[in-house]
C-alpha positions in Angstrom: 70.3 -32.4 22.2 67.8 -33.2 24.9 65.8 -30.6 26.6 65.8 -30.9 30.3 62.7 -29.7 32.1 62.5 -29.0 35.8 59.9 -31.1 37.4 59.8 -28.9 40.5 58.5 -25.8 38.7 55.2 -25.8 36.8 54.8 -23.1 34.2 52.8 -20.1 35.5 49.2 -20.2 34.3 47.8 -17.1 32.6 44.2 -16.2 33.6 41.8 -17.3 30.9 40.6 -13.8 30.1 44.0 -12.0 30.4 44.2 -10.9 26.8 47.2 -8.7 26.4 46.6 -5.0 25.8 48.6 -1.8 26.1 45.7 0.0 27.7 45.8 0.6 31.4 43.8 -2.1 33.0 41.6 0.3 35.0 40.8 2.3 31.9 40.2 -0.8 29.9 37.7 -1.9 32.5 35.9 1.4 32.3 35.7 1.0 28.5 34.4 -2.5 28.9 31.7 -1.4 31.3 30.6 1.3 28.9 30.6 -1.0 25.9 28.7 -3.6 27.9 25.9 -1.0 28.4 26.0 -0.3 24.7 25.7 -4.0 24.0 22.8 -4.4 26.4 21.0 -1.5 24.7 21.8 -3.1 21.3 20.4 -6.5 22.3 17.2 -5.0 23.6 16.8 -2.7 20.6 17.5 -5.6 18.2 14.9 -7.8 19.8 12.3 -5.0 20.0 12.9 -4.1 16.4 12.5 -7.7 15.3 9.4 -8.0 17.4 7.9 -5.0 15.7 9.0 -6.4 12.3 7.2 -9.6 13.0 4.0 -8.0 14.3 3.6 -4.8 12.3 0.3 -4.6 10.4 -1.7 -2.3 8.3 -1.8 -0.9 4.8 1.9 -0.1 4.7 2.8 -3.5 6.1 5.3 -4.4 3.4 7.3 -1.2 3.6 7.3 -1.2 7.4 8.1 -4.9 7.6 11.1 -4.5 5.3 12.3 -1.3 7.0 12.2 -2.9 10.5 14.0 -6.0 9.2 16.8 -3.8 7.7 17.1 -1.9 10.9 17.3 -5.0 13.0 20.0 -6.4 10.8 21.9 -3.1 11.2 21.7 -3.3 15.0 22.6 -7.0 15.0 25.7 -6.3 12.9 27.1 -4.1 15.7 26.9 -6.6 18.5 29.7 -9.0 17.7 32.4 -6.4 16.8 31.7 -4.5 20.1 31.7 -7.7 22.2 35.0 -8.7 20.6 36.5 -5.3 21.3 35.7 -5.9 25.0 37.6 -9.2 24.8 40.5 -7.7 22.8 41.1 -5.3 25.7 41.2 -8.2 28.2 37.8 -7.8 29.8 34.5 -9.8 30.1 31.5 -9.0 28.0 27.8 -9.7 28.8 26.9 -13.3 29.5 23.1 -13.5 29.7 19.8 -11.9 29.1 19.5 -11.3 32.8 22.7 -9.3 32.8 21.6 -7.4 29.7 18.4 -6.4 31.3 20.3 -5.1 34.3 22.6 -3.0 32.2 20.2 -1.5 29.6 18.2 1.7 30.0 15.7 0.4 27.4 12.4 -1.3 28.2 11.1 -4.4 26.5 7.7 -4.4 24.8 5.6 -7.5 25.2 2.3 -6.0 24.4 0.1 -8.2 22.2 -0.7 -5.4 19.8 1.1 -2.1 19.1 0.0 0.2 16.4 2.6 1.0 13.7 2.7 4.7 14.8 3.3 3.6 18.5 6.0 1.2 17.3 7.9 3.9 15.4 7.5 6.4 18.3 9.0 3.8 20.7 11.8 2.9 18.4 12.6 6.6 17.9 12.9 7.1 21.6 15.0 3.9 22.0 17.4 4.8 19.2 17.9 8.2 20.7 18.7 6.6 24.1 21.1 4.1 22.4 22.9 6.9 20.6 23.3 8.7 23.9 24.8 5.6 25.5 27.2 5.2 22.6 28.3 8.9 22.9 28.9 8.4 26.6 30.9 5.3 25.8 32.9 7.2 23.2 33.9 9.8 25.8 35.2 7.0 28.0 37.1 5.5 25.1 38.7 8.9 24.4 39.8 9.2 28.1 41.3 5.7 27.9 43.0 6.4 24.5 41.1 3.5 23.0 40.9 4.7 19.5 39.8 1.4 18.0 36.7 1.1 20.2 36.0 4.8 19.7 36.2 4.4 15.9 33.6 1.6 16.0 31.3 3.7 18.0 31.7 6.6 15.6 30.5 4.4 12.8 27.6 2.9 14.9 26.4 6.3 16.0 26.2 7.3 12.3 24.2 4.2 11.5 21.9 4.7 14.5 21.3 8.3 13.4 20.3 7.0 10.0 17.8 4.6 11.6 16.4 7.4 13.7 16.0 9.6 10.6 14.2 6.9 8.7 11.9 6.1 11.7 11.2 9.8 12.2 10.4 10.5 8.6 8.3 7.4 8.2 6.2 8.4 11.2 5.6 12.0 10.0 2.1 13.1 9.0 0.9 9.6 8.8 -2.6 8.4 9.8 -2.7 5.2 11.8 -3.0 2.4 9.3 -4.1 -0.3 11.7 -7.7 -0.3 10.3 
């Protein structure tokens, strides 16, 4: 049996990013906006942690170098799942470093030398800020009834709190080891 196709009607095109979701589109966009801010913070925090990992010095070099590498890996592991959540709900995620720098509340560090104590103090503040951004995003996910994204954020807040704890304890009662 031959299939007859009408030449007068072309099939309707689906927009390239119109991934189907049961979430309300306006609520999904609010979630995406919040997660894109989390992603922006994650990218900046990842790069700063790697920067400090590469440039840490002093008598505790090995311990600090390994700690910062582990923390960078932990941060990096959150980026793809969060970006994919944004896509799963039919929205766009961050596209460039320029966009990331506009969305983040964190500051880059391009100083030629930073003492280990200052590195840890800066990472403590940045991890606190990243946790705050994740908590705010979680609230938006709750309002949108996006339990999957909220679940990811719950796990990532716990991981960030562990990073914060390790940084805080490492920086306690420690003399500057740069000399």
